[in-house]
C-alpha positions in Angstrom: 8.2 -3.1 -13.0 5.2 -5.0 -14.0 2.0 -6.7 -12.9 1.7 -10.4 -12.7 -1.2 -12.9 -12.7 -1.6 -16.6 -13.0 -3.7 -19.6 -12.0 -3.3 -23.2 -11.2 -6.2 -25.3 -12.2 -5.3 -29.0 -12.7 -8.4 -30.0 -14.5 -8.1 -27.3 -17.1 -6.2 -27.4 -20.4 -3.9 -24.7 -21.7 -6.4 -23.1 -24.2 -9.0 -22.3 -21.5 -6.3 -21.1 -19.1 -4.8 -18.9 -21.8 -8.1 -17.1 -22.1 -8.3 -16.7 -18.3 -4.8 -15.4 -17.8 -5.1 -12.8 -20.6 -8.4 -11.6 -19.2 -6.7 -11.3 -15.8 -3.8 -9.3 -17.3 -6.2 -6.9 -19.0 -7.6 -6.1 -15.5 -4.1 -4.9 -14.4 -2.9 -3.5 -17.7 -2.4 -0.1 -16.2 0.6 -1.5 -14.2 2.6 -2.4 -17.4 1.2 -0.7 -20.4 4.3 -1.4 -22.6 3.6 -5.0 -23.3 2.0 -8.3 -22.1 3.0 -12.0 -22.3 2.1 -15.2 -20.9 3.0 -19.0 -20.7 0.4 -21.8 -20.6 0.5 -25.5 -19.7 -2.1 -28.0 -18.8 -3.3 -27.0 -15.4 -1.3 -23.7 -15.3 -0.9 -20.3 -16.9 0.7 -17.2 -15.8 1.6 -13.9 -17.5 2.8 -10.3 -16.9 2.1 -6.8 -18.1 5.4 -4.8 -18.5 6.5 -1.5 -17.6 9.8 -1.3 -19.6 12.5 0.2 -17.4 15.5 -2.2 -17.5 16.6 -3.5 -20.9 13.3 -2.3 -22.5 14.1 -4.2 -25.9 14.8 -7.5 -24.5 13.0 -7.8 -21.2 9.6 -9.2 -22.3 8.2 -11.7 -19.9 7.6 -14.6 -19.2 11.3 -15.6 -19.3 12.7 -19.2 -19.0 16.0 -20.7 -18.1 17.9 -22.3 -21.1 16.3 -25.6 -20.7 12.7 -24.2 -20.9 11.9 -26.0 -17.6 11.5 -23.1 -15.4 9.6 -19.8 -16.1 9.3 -16.6 -14.2 6.8 -13.7 -14.2 8.2 -10.9 -12.1 7.0 -7.5 -10.8 9.5 -5.0 -9.2 13.1 -4.0 -9.3 16.2 -5.7 -7.8 18.6 -2.9 -7.4 21.7 -4.9 -6.8 21.0 -7.1 -9.9 24.3 -6.2 -11.4 26.4 -7.5 -8.5 24.2 -10.7 -8.3 24.6 -11.3 -12.0 28.4 -11.0 -11.7 28.3 -13.7 -9.1 26.1 -16.0 -11.1 28.2 -15.5 -14.3 31.2 -16.5 -12.2 29.4 -19.6 -11.3 28.9 -20.5 -14.9 25.3 -19.2 -15.3 24.5 -17.9 -18.8 22.3 -14.8 -19.5 20.6 -13.8 -22.6 19.3 -10.5 -21.5 20.5 -7.5 -19.3 17.3 -7.3 -17.2 17.0 -8.0 -13.6 14.0 -10.5 -14.2 16.5 -13.1 -15.6 18.8 -12.5 -12.7 16.0 -13.3 -10.3 15.3 -16.7 -12.0 19.0 -17.6 -12.2 19.5 -16.7 -8.5 16.6 -18.9 -7.6 17.9 -21.7 -9.5 21.5 -21.4 -8.2 20.6 -20.6 -4.5 17.0 -21.5 -4.0 14.9 -19.5 -1.5 18.2 -18.3 0.2 18.4 -15.9 -2.7 15.6 -13.8 -1.4 17.5 -12.4 1.5 20.1 -11.2 -0.9 17.7 -9.2 -3.0 17.8 -5.4 -2.4 14.6 -4.2 -3.9 10.8 -4.3 -4.0 9.4 -7.4 -5.8 6.8 -10.1 -6.2 7.3 -13.0 -8.5 6.2 -16.4 -9.6 8.3 -19.2 -10.8 6.8 -22.3 -12.5 8.5 -25.7 -12.8 7.0 -27.2 -15.8 8.5 -30.6 -14.9 7.0 -31.1 -11.4 4.1 -28.6 -11.6 5.3 -26.7 -8.6 4.6 -22.9 -8.3 6.8 -20.7 -6.1 5.6 -17.3 -5.1 7.6 -14.6 -3.3 7.5 -11.1 -2.0 10.0 -8.5 -0.8 10.9 -8.0 2.8 9.1 -4.6 3.4 6.0 -5.3 1.3 6.9 -2.8 -1.4 5.1 -4.8 -4.2 1.7 -6.6 -3.6 0.7 -10.1 -4.3 -2.6 -11.6 -3.6 -3.7 -15.2 -3.6 -7.2 -16.6 -4.1 -8.7 -20.2 -4.0 -11.8 -21.4 -5.6 -13.2 -24.9 -6.5 -9.6 -26.4 -6.0 -7.9 -23.8 -8.1 -5.3 -21.3 -7.1 -5.2 -17.7 -8.5 -2.5 -15.1 -7.8 -2.2 -11.6 -9.0 -0.5 -8.2 -8.2 -3.9 -6.7 -7.7 -7.2 -8.2 -6.6 -9.1 -6.8 -9.6 -7.6 -9.4 -11.7 -9.8 -11.9 -10.1 -12.8 -10.1 -11.6 -11.9 -11.8 -14.8 -12.5 -15.3 -13.4 -15.8 -16.7 -14.3 -17.9 -17.4 -11.2 -15.5 -15.7 -8.8 -17.5 -13.8 -6.2 -16.1 -10.9 -4.2 -17.4 -10.7 -0.7 -16.2 -8.2 1.9 -15.1 -10.0 5.1 -16.7 -8.2 8.1 -14.0 -9.5 10.6 -11.3 -8.2 8.4 -13.0 -4.9 7.7 -13.5 -4.4 11.4 -9.8 -5.1 12.1 -8.8 -2.6 9.4 -11.1 0.1 10.8 -9.7 -0.4 14.2 -6.0 -0.7 13.4 -6.0 1.7 10.5 -4.6 -0.7 8.1 -4.8 -4.4 7.0 -2.4 -6.9 8.7 0.2 -8.5 6.3 -2.1 -11.4 5.3 -5.4 -9.4 5.1 -7.1 -8.4 2.0 -10.5 -7.2 3.2 -12.2 -9.9 1.2 -13.3 -13.5 1.9 -11.1 -16.2 0.3 -8.4 -13.8 -0.8 -5.1 -13.5 1.1 -2.1 -11.2 0.7 1.3 -13.1 0.7 2.9 -11.4 3.8 6.0 -9.4 3.2 9.2 -11.3 3.7 7.5 -14.7 2.7 7.6 -17.2 -0.1 5.0 -19.9 -0.9 5.2 -23.2 -2.7 2.0 -24.6 -4.3 2.1 -28.2 -5.5 -0.6 -30.9 -6.0 -3.1 -28.6 -4.3 -1.1 -28.0 -1.2 0.3 -24.5 -0.2 3.1 -24.0 2.3 4.2 -20.5 3.3 7.7 -19.9 4.6 9.2 -16.7 6.1 12.7 -15.7 4.9 13.0 -12.3 6.7 12.0 -11.2 10.1 12.5 -7.6 11.2 15.7 -7.6 13.4 16.5 -4.6 15.5 19.6 -6.1 17.0 21.6 -6.4 13.9 23.7 -3.3 12.6 27.2 -1.9 12.3 29.0 -0.7 15.4 28.9 3.1 15.6 30.9 4.7 18.4 30.7 8.5 17.8 28.1 10.9 16.5 30.6 12.1 13.8 30.9 8.5 12.6 27.1 8.2 12.6 26.7 11.2 10.5 29.3 9.9 8.0 27.7 6.5 7.8 24.2 7.9 7.2 25.5 10.1 4.4 27.4 7.2 2.8 24.8 4.5 3.2 21.9 6.6 1.9 24.1 7.8 -1.0 24.7 4.2 -1.9 21.0 3.5 -1.7 20.1 6.3 -4.0 22.8 5.4 -6.5 21.4 1.8 -6.6 17.9 3.1 -7.2 19.0 5.3 -10.0 19.8 2.2 -12.2 17.3 2.5 -15.0 17.2 2.7 -18.8 14.7 5.5 -18.6 14.6 8.9 -16.8 14.1 8.9 -12.9 12.4 11.8 -11.2 11.7 12.6 -7.6 8.6 13.5 -5.5 9.2 16.5 -3.4 6.8 16.6 -0.3 8.2 19.8 1.2 9.7 17.9 4.0 13.4 16.9 4.8 13.2 13.2 3.6 12.4 13.9 -0.1 14.6 17.0 -0.1 17.5 14.8 0.9 16.8 12.2 -1.8 16.5 15.0 -4.4 19.9 16.5 -3.2 21.6 13.2 -3.6 20.2 12.5 -7.1 21.5 16.0 -8.1 24.9 15.2 -6.7 25.1 11.7 -8.3 23.9 12.5 -11.8 24.9 15.2 -14.3 21.4 15.4 -15.8 18.7 17.9 -15.0 16.4 16.4 -12.4 12.6 16.5 -12.8 10.7 16.9 -9.5 7.0 16.7 -8.8 4.8 18.0 -5.9 1.3 18.3 -4.9 -0.1 21.7 -4.0 -3.4 22.3 -2.2 -5.8 25.3 -2.6 -6.6 24.7 1.0 -3.7 26.4 2.8 -4.0 24.1 5.9 -2.5 21.3 3.9 -0.3 23.2 1.4 3.6 22.9 1.5 4.2 24.5 -1.8 6.5 27.3 -0.5 9.0 24.6 1.0 8.6 22.4 -2.2 9.5 25.4 -4.5 12.4 26.4 -2.1 14.0 23.1 -2.4 13.5 22.9 -6.2 15.1 26.3 -6.6 18.0 25.4 -4.2 18.7 22.3 -6.2 17.9 23.8 -9.8 15.3 21.1 -10.6 12.8 21.0 -13.5 9.8 21.3 -11.1 6.3 20.3 -11.9 3.5 21.3 -9.3 0.0 19.9 -9.5 -2.4 22.1 -7.6 -5.3 20.1 -6.0 -8.8 21.4 -5.1 -11.6 20.0 -3.2 -13.3 19.3 -6.4 -10.4 17.3 -7.8 -10.4 15.0 -4.6 -14.1 14.5 -4.8 -14.1 13.7 -8.6 -11.1 11.3 -8.5 -12.0 9.3 -5.3 -14.0 6.5 -7.0 -11.1 5.7 -9.4 -8.6 6.0 -6.7 -10.4 3.6 -4.3 -10.9 1.2 -7.1 -7.2 1.1 -7.6 -6.4 1.0 -3.8 -8.8 -2.0 -3.3 -8.7 -1.3 0.5 -10.7 0.8 2.9 -8.8 4.0 3.5 -8.9 6.2 6.6 -7.8 9.4 4.9 -8.0 11.0 1.4 -4.2 11.7 1.0 -3.9 8.8 -1.5 -6.2 10.6 -4.0 -3.8 13.5 -4.8 -1.0 10.9 -5.2 -3.3 9.1 -7.8 -3.5 12.5 -9.7 0.2 13.3 -9.3 1.2 10.0 -10.8 -0.9 10.7 -13.8 0.8 14.1 -14.2 4.1 12.4 -13.8 3.5 9.8 -16.5 2.1 12.7 -18.7 5.5 14.4 -18.4 7.2 11.2 -19.7 8.5 9.9 -16.4 8.2 6.2 -15.6 10.2 6.0 -12.5 10.1 8.2 -9.3 12.1 8.3 -6.1 10.4 9.3 -2.8 11.2 9.7 1.0 8.9 6.8 2.1 10.3 4.8 4.9 12.4 7.5 6.5 10.1 8.0 9.5 9.9 4.2 10.3 13.6 3.8 10.2 14.8 7.1 11.9 11.9 7.4 14.4 10.2 10.4 12.7 6.7 9.9 13.9 5.2 11.5 17.0 4.2 8.1 17.9 7.7 7.1 18.8 8.3 10.2 21.0 4.9 9.6 22.7 5.7 6.0 23.4 9.0 7.0 25.1 7.3 9.5 27.2 4.5 7.3 28.2 6.8 4.6 29.0 8.7 6.6 31.7 5.6 8.6 32.7 5.5 7.3 36.3 9.1 7.9 37.0 8.8 11.7 36.1 7.9 14.5 38.2 5.1 16.8 37.2 7.6 19.5 36.3 9.6 17.2 34.0 6.2 15.9 32.5 5.2 19.4 31.6 8.7 20.0 30.1 8.6 16.9 28.0 5.1 17.7 26.8 6.0 21.2 25.8 8.8 19.8 23.6 6.7 17.1 22.2 4.6 18.9 19.4 6.7 21.9 18.2 4.9 21.6 14.8 1.5 22.3 16.2 0.1 25.7 16.3 -1.8 27.1 19.4 -0.1 24.4 21.6 -0.2 26.1 25.0 -0.6 25.3 28.7 -4.2 24.3 28.4 -3.2 21.7 25.6 -0.4 20.4 27.8 -2.6 19.9 30.7 -5.1 18.0 28.5 -2.4 15.8 27.1 -1.0 15.2 30.6 -4.4 13.7 31.6 -4.3 11.5 28.4 -0.8 10.4 29.1 -1.7 9.5 32.7 -4.6 7.4 31.3 -2.4 5.6 28.8 0.7 5.2 30.8 0.2 1.5 31.6 -0.2 -1.2 28.9 -3.7 -2.5 28.6 -3.4 -4.5 25.3 -0.4 -6.9 25.6 2.3 -5.9 23.0 0.4 -2.9 21.7 1.3 -0.2 24.2 2.7 2.1 21.7 -0.4 2.1 19.6 -3.2 2.2 22.3 -3.8 5.9 21.9 -3.9 5.7 18.1 -6.3 2.8 18.4 -9.0 4.9 20.3 -9.9 6.5 16.9 -10.0 3.0 15.5 -12.5 2.0 18.2 -14.7 4.8 17.1 -14.4 3.8 13.4 -15.2 0.1 14.3 -18.6 1.4 15.4 -19.6 1.4 11.7 -19.7 -2.4 12.0 -23.1 -4.1 13.0 -21.2 -6.9 14.6 -19.5 -6.5 18.2 -16.6 -8.9 17.8 -13.2 -7.7 19.1 -11.6 -5.9 16.2 -8.1 -6.1 17.8 -8.1 -9.9 18.1 -6.1 -10.3 14.8 -3.4 -7.8 15.7 -3.2 -9.1 19.2 -2.6 -12.6 17.8 0.0 -11.2 15.4 2.3 -9.8 18.1 1.7 -12.7 20.5 2.9 -15.2 17.8 6.0 -13.2 16.8 9.2 -14.8 18.2 11.3 -12.2 20.0 8.7 -9.5 19.9 8.3 -9.5 23.7 12.0 -8.9 24.2 11.9 -5.7 22.1 11.9 -2.2 23.8 8.7 -0.1 23.7 10.0 2.0 20.9 11.3 -1.0 18.9 7.8 -2.7 19.2 6.3 0.5 17.9 8.7 0.3 14.9 7.9 -3.3 14.4 4.2 -2.5 14.3 4.7 0.4 11.9 6.8 -1.9 9.5 4.2 -4.6 9.7 0.9 -2.5 9.4 0.8 1.2 8.4 3.8 1.2 6.1 2.9 -1.8 3.9 -0.8 -1.7 4.4 -1.3 1.9 3.5 1.8 4.1 2.8 3.4 1.6 0.4 0.1 0.3 -1.1 -2.9 2.5 -1.1 -0.8 5.7 -1.2 2.2 4.3 -2.9 2.3 1.3 -5.3 -1.4 1.3 -6.2 -1.6 5.0 -7.0 1.7 5.2 -8.9 1.1 2.1 -10.9 -2.5 3.2 -11.8 -0.6 5.3 -14.3 2.4 3.1 -15.1 4.8 4.9 -12.7 7.3 3.0 -10.5 7.9 4.4 -7.0 11.4 3.6 -5.5 12.2 4.2 -1.9 15.9 4.8 -0.9 15.1 4.6 2.8 13.7 1.1 2.4 17.2 -0.4 1.9 18.4 -3.1 4.2 21.6 -1.3 4.9 19.7 1.9 5.8 17.4 -0.1 8.1 20.4 -1.7 9.8 22.3 1.6 10.3 19.3 3.3 11.7 18.8 0.7 14.2 22.4 1.1 15.3 22.2 4.9 15.7 18.6 5.6 16.8 18.6 7.2 20.3 22.3 6.5 20.8 23.4 10.2 20.5 20.1 12.1 21.4 17.0 11.6 23.5 14.7 11.3 20.4 12.7 14.5 20.9 14.0 16.2 17.8 12.7 13.5 15.3 15.4 12.2 12.9 18.1 14.6 14.4 21.0 12.6 13.0 19.5 12.3 9.6 18.9 16.0 9.5 22.4 16.9 10.7 23.9 14.5 8.3 22.7 16.5 5.3 22.9 20.1 6.7 24.4 22.1 3.9 23.1 19.8 1.2 19.4 20.9 1.9 18.3 24.5 2.9 18.4 25.0 6.7 14.8 26.1 6.6 14.0 22.4 5.5 16.5 20.8 7.8 15.2 22.6 10.8 11.5 22.3 9.8 9.7 20.0 12.2 7.5 17.3 10.6 4.4 18.5 8.8 2.5 15.3 8.1 1.4 15.0 4.6 -2.5 15.1 4.5 -5.2 16.2 2.4 -8.7 17.6 2.9 -10.9 14.7 3.9 -14.7 15.2 4.6 -14.4 18.9 3.7 -13.7 18.1 0.1 -16.9 16.0 -0.2 -19.0 18.6 1.7 -17.8 21.3 -0.6 -18.3 19.4 -3.8 -21.2 17.0 -3.1 -20.6 14.3 -5.7 -23.5 12.1 -6.7 -21.9 9.0 -5.4 -22.5 10.3 -1.8 -25.9 8.6 -2.1 -23.9 5.4 -1.2 -23.6 6.7 2.3 -26.7 8.8 2.6 -29.4 6.6 1.2 -30.9 4.0 3.4 -31.6 1.8 0.4 -27.8 1.9 -0.5 -26.6 1.3 3.1 -28.9 -1.7 3.4 -27.1 -3.4 0.5 -24.1 -3.8 3.0 -25.6 -5.9 5.9 -22.4 -5.8 8.0 -22.6 -2.0 8.4 -24.5 -0.3 11.3 -26.6 1.7 8.8 -28.1 4.0 11.5 -24.7 5.0 12.9 -23.3 5.4 9.3 -26.1 7.5 8.1 -25.9 9.8 11.3 -22.2 10.1 10.9 -22.3 11.1 7.2 -25.1 13.6 7.7 -23.2 15.2 10.6 -19.8 15.4 8.9 -21.2 16.8 5.7 -23.4 19.4 7.3 -20.9 20.9 9.7 -17.9 23.3 9.1 -14.7 21.4 8.8 -13.3 22.8 12.1 -16.3 21.2 13.9 -15.5 17.8 12.6 -13.2 15.7 14.8 -10.2 13.7 13.6 -12.0 10.4 14.4 -15.1 11.5 12.6 -13.1 12.5 9.5 -11.3 9.2 9.7 -14.6 7.2 10.0 -16.2 9.1 7.3 -13.4 8.1 4.8 -13.6 4.6 5.9 -17.4 4.6 5.3 -17.1 6.2 1.9 -14.3 3.8 0.7 -16.1 0.7 2.0 -19.2 1.5 0.1 -17.2 2.4 -3.1 -15.4 -1.0 -2.8 -18.7 -2.7 -2.4 -20.0 -1.0 -5.6 -17.0 -1.8 -7.7 -16.1 -5.3 -6.5 -19.2 -6.9 -4.9 -21.8 -5.4 -7.2 -19.3 -5.0 -10.1 -20.6 -1.6 -11.1 -18.6 1.5 -12.2 -15.5 -0.4 -13.3 -13.1 0.9 -15.9 -12.9 -1.1 -19.3 -10.1 -3.8 -19.1 -7.2 -3.1 -21.6 -4.6 -5.7 -22.4 -1.3 -4.1 -23.5 0.3 -5.3 -26.8 1.0 -9.0 -26.6 4.6 -9.4 -26.9 5.0 -13.1 -25.9 2.5 -16.1 -26.0 3.9 -19.4 -25.0 2.0 -22.8 -25.0 4.1 -25.5 -23.5 1.7 -28.3 -24.5 2.8 -27.7 -28.1 6.5 -28.5 -27.6 9.3 -27.5 -25.1 10.7 -24.1 -25.6 14.4 -24.2 -25.3 15.4 -20.4 -25.6 14.7 -18.2 -22.6 13.6 -15.6 -25.3 11.9 -18.0 -27.5 8.2 -17.9 -28.4 
């Protein structure tokens, strides 16, 4: 696991580019504190900061092929690298290391871009052809690892995190009002969006070639919901789920360092922890966030699972003050406007995890997308068939819809029935499943002074997707989750960016192609979908306490506006001061100030979900503006120990491990 950065600037020689790339790497040194390295040529330089997990003694980057023509810088893990290596060795490929980085390079040289579909893991990498000057960039199918691309004055820059571009002389960060409006409305960036002008994210499942100033982007993986194994009985489905997820966990335990597990208190992470305990004979370290605010706390369930499995459990108790104090640093690492504060405790938990000596963690992320665990999917099914149901059937379905909500009675059911009647017919083509969610987004978009349609980008995304129109309503909902909230927030803001802020790699067994395919083959085949993830739960009954198996979903959340109202950090002036708000011209300062004053002056119970969400967006937008546009309050860059420094203009390097 690493961070990568590089630049293609044809008019600049290797010495100047060396300075640029090392400064870029220093900006992302937190991702790989174990070492740094670079390769430079006339017109090109790239490097990596390394978190040593696989073959720690010999995995320093960049790595070349045996001719010294091709060079790779790589961020991520390919969990099936041993199987791929065996195939490549059988073809006559030679290896000098045991690390997966070299497997990625040799696979690219043997199979070209076709190798990408064979990789099981999360990755982003750059390969440089020193003979032709071509640069190839690629990213994994689910968007587990980030990769950003910027252009300026004919040069191309790329990096795992945008803050690397702060190191480029003359590079100017500017928040893009159209992108910010879209993020506010749809809760998350789209696959290509960064929130800033002149910076793009390479979308998940894509690769790019850059040569002679021309960039071409290709898609190698589209989400397919019609491919999966044939499953004929529920018993077979349960067995396949157990076996497939066990295989996925076993692959993700491949590491030369200790692997821990995040326990949320829910069924997904409990299953992962149970499988790890069965597979390994080492005592398992588990980590959890606890909250002083009982509304958000799941510590009793977390401790129950840890005791049941006999883990070495570490709990981090989070207060309102902890969230308020850590938010500026967490937002700086996230680099993206955020609609909730839940990523901040994960930032603090990853620091605790690294303090305990753990570099690799497994989590349950991706289970809800694969096995239809969100209320969104149940709501979509019900709304889709609303007009065909009698009033009695509607009330019955609504009564079963939210078993996890307290105080959910007849009056609530009547209110929800009215809402469902209002949203039972598609208004936004292709976006039926998310139309209710987008109502909160419409409110958040009022932060923007401009009045352009904030949903234009996501409408274009689904309109341009081949095969999307033919998906069922639930599959469309899944597609949207896999393309938006999962990579844009859960795997990035709340995932990769918080864990790698402290040099911790997060692995997600539910984000395995085989698990994805099997879930598609079994979802809704043996039940009506009202008990979320029923098959997954039943497959592991007996492995996990029944209290957890039967527990309905308790969404992971953290105190939002209440944390800041209680603690009142100094940086709230960014959203309360007219002078500060005036520095961001695309904001509706009057609306922003009124919202902030209202939210911070009222009891938490009187602040609505949409107001909480909009408050967090406002706060994170202003913090990003301070750090990136005004370049204030940034941490000091730190380059890890330099392990490798290669200047190709001083002679061809013939050994892949040579310097």
